[in-house]
N, C-alpha and C positions, 0 to 999 in steps of 0.2 A: 606347559609352555615355558615356565620359568627355567626348568632344567634345560630345555632346548636353547633358550636365549643365552644361558650361561655357557653352554657348550659352544655356541656360535662365537661368543666373545673369546673363548679359550682358543679355538682354532684360528680366529682372526688375530689374536694378540701375539702370535708368534710368526708374523709374516713379513720379516724384513731381512732375510738373508741375502746379502749382496754377494757378488762374485769377487773374491779377493783379487786385487791387481787389475781390475777392469773398471776404470773410472767412467767409461762411456755407457755402462749399464744404466738404464732408465729406472726411476723409482718403481714403476709398474712391473718391469722385468724382475727387479729385486724381490718384490712382493710375490710374484708368481713362482720364482725360484724357491723361496722359503716355504710356500704352501706345499709345493711338491716334496720338499725335503721332510717336512713334518708328516705328511700323509704316508710317505714311504716308510718312515720310522714306525708309524702306527700299524702299518700293514705287515711289517717284517716279523714273521712268526719265530725267526731265529733269535730274536732279542727277548731276554727275560724282562720281567716287569721293571726291576731296578735299573738295568742297563738302558732300557727305553726311556725311563724318566731322566736319567743322567744325560742322555743324548739331547732330549728336548730342553732340559735346563741349560745345557751348553749353548744351544741356539739362542735361547732367550737372553741369557746373560751377555753373550757376545754381540748380539745385534740390536739390543735396546740400549739407549743412552740413559741409564737410570739416574745418573747425576743430573742431567738436564731435566728429566722428568721430576726429580725430587725438588729442584729449584722452582719449577713452575707450580708444583703442588703446594709447597710451603709459602710461595709468594713472598710477602714482606717478612714473614717469620724466618725465612732463610737467612736474611742479613742479621737478624737478631741472635741466631744460634751461634754457639761457639764452634770452632773447627772440629772439636771432638764430637759435638752433637750432630754436626752435619754429616760426618763420616758414619756415625751410628745410624742416622736416619736413612742414608743411601743404602747401607747394608740391609737394614730391616725392610725398607720399601721394596727392594729387589726380591728379597726372600718372601715377602708377603704376596707379591704378584705371582711369583712362581708357585707358591703353596696354594694360592687361591684357585689357580686354573689348571694345575697339572692333572688333577683327577678328572676334570671336565674334558680335557683333551683326550683322555683315554676312552671317553664315551663316544668318540667320533663314529658316526654311522653312515658314512658315504654322502654327507651333504656336498653339494656342488658349489663351486666358487666361480662367479663371473667377474669380469673386469671392465666396467663401463668406461673408465678413462682416468687420465691423470692431468694435473695442472702443475707446471713447474715455473717458479718465479725465482730466478737466481739460484741461491743455495738452499731454497726450501721447496717442498713439493706437497701436493695433496693427491692421494690415490684413493679412488673409489672402488669398492668391491661390493658384490651382492651375494650373500649366502642363500642358496635355495635348497629347500627340502620339500617333502610332500605336504607339509602343513603350513609353511610360511616362507616369505622372502624377506630377508633382513639385511638392510644396508649397513656395512661396516667400513668406515673410512679412516684413513691414516694421514697424520701430519708427520712429515719426515724432513730432515735436513741433511745436507751433504757434509761429511767429515772425511777429509783425505779422499780415498777412492771408494767410499761406501755411503749408502743412504741409510740413515738411522732413524728410528721412530722416536718421537717425543710426545705423541698423544694419539689416542684412538677414540673415534666417535661412533657410538652405537646408536642407531636410529635417531641421530641428531643430538645425542647427549655425549658430551666430552668426559672421558674417563678422568682426566686431570682435574677438571672443574668439579666433578663429584667428590673426589678425594679432598680437594682444596677446601670445599665448603665444610665437610665434616671435621677435618683436621684443625681448621681455624677455630672452631667451637671448642674442641678439646684443649687446644693450647691456651685459649682464653680462660677456660675454667680450671684447668689442671696443670698448666705450664708445660714446657717442653718435655720435662721428665715424665709427666703423666702420659703424654702422647707416646713416647718411646715404650713405656711400660704396657700400654694398651696394645701397641703393635706386637710386642713380644708375646703377649697372652694370645692374641689372635693367631699368630703363626703356630704356636703350640697346639691350639685347638684344631687348626686346619691340617697340620701334619699328623694328627692322631686319627683323623677321619679316614675311613676306607675309600678306595677308589670309586668314583661314580660309575654306575652301570648304565649301559645304553637304554634309552626309553623304548 
């Protein structure tokens, strides 16, 4: 079940590909577009493993506002960090997210995605999705904001639990005990660990 949940998070976490140059695209339409793009890449037998990973990474890095996510994750610690520390954190945080979930994405086994609806309030939106499989239905929701002509994700909620809140809680403890340098060192170690792991196999 844990492997399945991580897989669902991985598929969901890459779902914000908006259509360039089309400001009228709704948040839900942007989510659906990205889901299809990711699934197409996973099913494309012409792509070798590394090319597929690069394609997925490109979607993640282009369509997630990692700086906004970093600010929300660090909360008050963001203001205390130096400009250099902020840039290091954004870089490591984006790499951590990509490394954490890239292997899980590759374990995609035809789970289905439903779209119960969206709520738009000004420049922000909340999109609901439901990942269905033979064993469970898992709600995965997205908080997005509009930047220029695109909807970008700044948080993901899995079964009612905010991804940003989870990271914020653990990172605040590390900064409190080990300082900002300690947090960056831990993130670097975790990335190395994740990158050395083999790709996840379908359950």
